[in-house]
N, C-alpha and C positions, 0 to 999 in steps of 0.2 A: 472158784472163789472159796477161800477158806471160811469155814463155819466156826465161830468162836463160842465157847461156853461162857456163862456168866463168871465163873471162877477165873477163867483165863483173862477176860476183859478187865476184871476188877482186882487183879493180883497187885499186891503192893510192890513198888519198885524199891530195891534195897541198895544196890551198888552197881557201878558202871560195868563190871564184868558180866552182868546179866545180859547186856545188850551190845557189848563191844563187837562181837562177831557180826551182829546184825548191822551195825553202822558200817563196818568195813565192806560188807556185801552191798549195802545200799549205795555207798559212795561210788561204786562202779557203774551205776545206772546211767545210761545216756540221757535220761530225763531230769537229772539233777540240775538245779538252777544255779546261775552264776552271779546274778545281781538282785536276787529276791531272797528274803528271809525264809528259811525252811528248817524243818526239824532235823535233829541229828539222827533220829530214827522215828518210826511210827507215824502217828497222825498229828497233824497241825490243824487247828481251826482258829477260833476267834482271836484277834489281836486284843491285848489287854494292857492296862496300866501305862498308857502311852503318855509320856511326860518329859519336860525339859527341866534339867536341874544341874547347876554347877558345871556348865560347859558341855553336858552330855545329853543326848536324847536317849531315853530309856523306853524300850518296847518289849513287852512280854507277850507270850501267846499260850493258849491252851495246848497241852501236849499229852498224848497217851503214848508211852514209850514202846508198847509191845507190838504194834502193827497198825495196819490201816483200819482201825476200829475205834468206835466211841466207847471208851471204858473209863477206868480210873484216871481222872484228869489232874495234871500238875500245871504250874506256871513255869515257863522257861524264859530266861532273861537274855536280851541282846542290847547292845549299846552302839551309838554312832556319834561322831562329832559333827557330821555334815548331812545326815539323813540319806547319804548315798552309800558309804562304806560302813558295813555292820560287822560286829564281832560277837561271837557267842560268849556268854558269861556263865551259863550254867543254870542248874535247877534253882528255882526261886521259892515257890510256895508248894509245900507238901500237904496233901490231905491227911492229916495225922491226928485229928481230934474227933470227938463224937459228933461235932457240928458239921464236919466236912468228910465224914467217913467214906463217902462214895464220890468224892471229887471236889477240887477247887475250880469252880466255874467262873464265868467272865466277870469283869469289873473294870475299875478305873483307878486313877491315882490323883493325889493331892500333895503339893509341897507345903508342909507346915513345920514350924519350929526348925527350919533349915534341914529337913530330911524328907524322904518320900514315904507317904502312907498309901498302902494298897488296899482298896476296898473290893471285896469279891463275894460271890455267892458260894456259901458252903452247902454242898449237896449231901444231905443226910438221908439215909434210907433206914427204915425200921427193919426188924427181922421179917416182917411180912412184905417188905419191899415197898412200903408207902413212903413217898418222898416228902421231906420237909426242908424248906429253903431258909438258910440263915445268912444274914448280911454280916460278914466277918472283916476283920481289920488286921493288917500286918504293917509293922514299921520296918522299912529298909534303911538302915543306917549307912553313913558314908564309908564305913569300913567294909561294906558289902554283906554284913550280917543281917539276918531276918529275925524279927521278934514278933511272934503272933500273940495277939490279945487272947487271954484265957477264955473269955466269953464273947459271944457275938454282940454287935451293936443292937440288933433286934432280930426277932424270929419271924416266922411266917404269919401273915395277916389272915385271921380266920374267915374274913369276908370275901376271900378270893380262893381260887383253886390252888393246887400244889405248884402251878407255874408262876413263880415270882422270882425274878433273877436279873442279873446284869446291872449292878448298882453303878450309877454315874454320879459322882460327887461334884458339888458346886459350892463356892463361897461367894456371897453377895456383900460387897463392901458397904453398900448403901444401908443395909440393915444389920450387918454383923452376923447374919444367919448362914448356916450350912444346910444345904438341901441334898437329898439323895433321891434320884429317880430310879424306879424299878419297872421293868417290863412285867406285865401281869395279864391274868385272864380272869374274867368274872365268872360266877357260877353258871350263868347262862351262855358261856362260851363266847364272850366278846373280848377282843384284845384292847388293852388300855395301858396307861402309865399311872402308877401310884407313887406318892411323894411322902417322904419323911423329912423332918427338920429338927435342928438343934442349934443352940448358940455356942456349942463346942464341937470341934471336929471329930472328937474321938469318944463321945458318950452322950447320954441323955437325949437320944433321938425319939421323937414321937410321931405318930401317924398324922400327916397334915391333910390328906385327902386324895382323891382321884383327879388327875388332870382332865379338865374339860376341853375337848377339841371339837367345837361345833361342826356338824356335818360328818364327823368320823366316829359316831357312836357305835356303828356296826361295820367295821372295816377289818376283816380277818378275825380269827379266833384267838390270837395271841400276838402281842407286840414284843419283840426281842430287841435288845441293845439300844434303848432309847437315849437320846441326848438332845440338849438344846444348845446350839452354838450361836454366838453373836458374830456375824460376818458382814462386812461392808455396811454397818449400821442397821442390819436386819436380824431378826431372830429366825433361826432355822431349826425346826424339829426334825431330827433324823431318827428313823426307827425301821424295824423289819417286821412288817405285817405278814402273818403266816396263814396259809390255807385259804387263799382266794385267788381267782384268776384275774389277770390284767391283760388287756388287749396288747398284742404284739409280743407277749412273753411266752408263747407256746402253751404247753401244759404245766409249766412251772407254777407252783403255788406258794413258794417262799421268796419274798422280795426284800429289797433294800432301797429305801427312798426317803423323800423329805417333803416338807411343806414349809414354805415361807410364811411368816406372819409376825404377830406381836405377842410376847409373853407377859402376862400379868402374874407375878409371883405371889402377890397378896391374895388374889382370887383363885390362884391355880388354874388359870385359863389361858390357853393358847388360841388366839384368834387367827384363823387362816386368811391369807391374802392370795388365794389361788388354789390350785389343785395339788393333789399328791403327784410327785414326779419320781420316776425311777432314777436312782443315782448312777447306775451303770447298765447299759443296754446289752451287754454281752451275756454269755452263758454262765459265768462262774465268778460271782462277786457277792459277798454277804458279810453281815456283822461289821460294818464300817465303824471305825473309831477315830475321833479327832484328838490331837495332842492337847494336853493340858499345859497351862503355864507358858505358852509360847511368848507371851509379853515380857517374860523375864530375860529374854536374850539381850546381849550387849547392844546398846543403842548405837555404838560406833560401827557395828557390823552393817555394811551396805545392804545386806539382804534381811535386816532385822524386821521382825513382824510385831505388830501391836495387837492388843486383845480384840479390838473392834474392826480390824482390817481384814485379815485373812485367817484361814485355818489350814492345818495340815492333816490330811486324812489318809488312813491306810485301812485295807479291808482284807478279809479272808478270801483267798482265791479258791473258792469252793462253795458247796451248797450242803444243807442238811439232807440226810436220807438219800444220798446218791453214791455211785461207785465210779472209780477211775482206773485206767489201765495199770497204774503202778500199785494198785491194791495187791496184785499178785506178787509184787516185790516187797510187800509188807511195809510200805510207806505211802503217804498221801498228804497233799496239802502244802500250801505255801502262802505267803502274804503278798499283796499287791505292792507295787512301788508306791511310796508316799506321793500324794498329789496336793497341790496348792489350790484351795478353794476361795473363790470370790463370788460376788453376786453381780449378774448382768441382767437388768430388766427384772423379770420374774423367774429367773432360773439361776441355779448354781453353775458356775464355770469351774471345770477341773483341768488344771494344767500340770504337765510334768515339771518337777523342780528344775530350776536353772542349773543347779549343781550337777545334774545328770550329764551335762555336756562334758564333764571331766572324764566320763567313762569312754569317750571316743578314743580309739587307738589310731585308726587310719581309715581312709575311705576304701571300700571294697571295690574290686574290679568287677564291674557290672557285665563285662563281656562274657564272663564265665556262666552267667545265668544261674548261679548257685547262691543260696542264702547262707551266710555264716550262722553258726549255732546260736550266737548272741550278737544281735545287731540292732541298730536304729535306722529306720527308713523314713525319708521325708518326701512327700509328693505334693507338688503344686499343680493344681488342675487348671489348665488354661482353656479347656473346652467345656463340653456339656456332659454327656454320658461318660461313665468311667467303669471299667471292669478290671479288677486286680485279682490275680490268683497267687496265693502263697502255698508253699509246700507241694508243688506239683511234682510229677515224676519227670524222668529225663525227656519225655516227649511233650511235656507241657500239659499233661492231663491231670485231672483230679485236684486235690488240695482244698484249701479254704478259699472261698470266693468273697470278695468285697466289691459290691456293685452299686453304682448310683444311677438312678433314673431321673434325668433332668426334667422330664415332663411331670412326674408325680412328686419329685423332690424326696423320694424314699432312698435311704441307704440300707442295703441288705447285707447281712453277714451270714454265710452258709458254710457249715463244716461237714456236710453230709458226704462229701467226696473224699474225705480222709480215709485211709485204710483202717486205722484204729478208730472205730466208732464206739461211742459210749453215751449213756443216758439218752438213748434215742427216743424213749417215750416222752421226754420233756420237750421234744422238738429240736430240730437241728438248724433252724434259721432264726434270726432276730432282725427286726426292722425298726428303724427310727426315721420318722419324717422330719427332715431338717427345716422345712418351711422356706428354704432358699437354696441357692446353689452350693455345691460342694467345691470349696476353694483349696482346702489344705488338709492333708493327713500326716500325722506323725505317729509312727508305729514302732513299738519296742518288742522285739522278739527275744525270748530266752529259750532254753532248750525244750521247755514244755509249756510255754505260755505266749500269748499275744495280747498286747494292750494297745488299743487304737484310739488316738485322740483326734477328734474331728473339729475342723474350723476353730482352732485356737481354744479348745476345751469346751465347745458347745455341747458335745456328746462324747461319751467314752464307752468302748466295747472291750470288756476283759474276758478272755477265754483261755481255758486249758486246751492244749493240743499235744498230740504225742506222735510226731512224724516218724515214720520208719526211715531207715538209712537212705533209701532211694528217693525220699520225698523232701528234697532240698532245692527244688527249682522254683522259679517264679516268672510271671509274665504280666504284662499290663497292656490294656487296650484303651486308648484315649490320648488326648493331647495334653501330656503332662511332662513336667521335668522331675527327675528322680535323683536323690542322693542316698547312699547307704554307707553307714559307718560300722566297722567292727567295734564291739564293746569289750572292755576288759572285765575281769572278775572283780566284784566289789563286796561280796559277802563270803566270809570264811565258812568253811564246812568242817571246822575243827570239832573233834570229839571232846567237848568240855562239859563236865558234869560236877 
């Protein structure tokens, strides 16, 4: 594994010729995705600035161009008309001021004055490498140009540690106020959310206070990527608590989850109605972001969404502080497929978007026993126990196992029999107790990922996998009906900067 110096990681990106050869080499990798957003080179992590405006979905992501390393971060821009087919648009935010001299970190977007405003964390480092976080603003105009405000909206709060980041912007029509949520850490190492407010979207923000979440005063030592969404008439607090253990999550200490409840914006209190739930039960999902302004869609569109009905979520298909097999190829990371969120009972339900059916080319010939590189599988379970093995060798051995125990109602995902094993210390199996029978599985396989939707979105397992050439078999034990569709390419891998 390559060892990076600080100077290499934080080198300024100047022009496309610096990485053209790297892109051409990476494009030949058998693990490049075909319907997932991924970087032209280097490292991709958090999705950012996810918003709908003037007929297009805009999705940005953090990007370090040099390799599979966390270094000087930029924002890269992609767009879609349908949330299925995505195009690269190029570099968006550069860390080129004193306030973001060591990176443009995560953030969100707001449509105001008929253009898009991008709110992000400017990662500043002093000469002694002391971090100071600034909340910065960029206006992306309809001609595609970016205009960065000369000064940040506000700087670091002295009552919290250096860990203050990931601004999520909201506008409340009822009061005419704008709110910005930040993930933060208290001096005694407790994760929390701090809130700023203003009656103008682009200036005059003042500290409003710390969000009170009763029962979660000591739940991890840092909360990243916080947001509060209104879904199916419920408030949903989504965040990433760090450095705590959760049952069923192996040795992983970085999580992405949510709490249903009621938000009081005047008191800055989120009253939980139940427990913290993991968003994704797989191995590789973090930093989830929900699209802003989805209520602006054309109401004549039969798939139109309203503000209080559904949300569209995308996440980083990766985790902090881990390594992946493509690190040796000098690239890592991609984003999940967008998912539609609704509330059922006391849980979020995540479903694949209906438009993904457009990716189906033809049904695969199951008699070959081979998986296409990019495919969708659907299983209807008519029996009780079920065992499915993906990416087996020619003899049906090895691979990733998906098994359901009818007696305990546990669904187990295990990737320990894959030939390329990685992040072993975090655990190689994940379990979700369904509480009832397994009736349905819908599985999306790309060249280096698997996304498993259980019982119409009741649970989701997202995982990176890196099968070798001989690991393209599959087998199933149980009383099931199966259909497999080959999927077409939906995300361009164009070298656009």
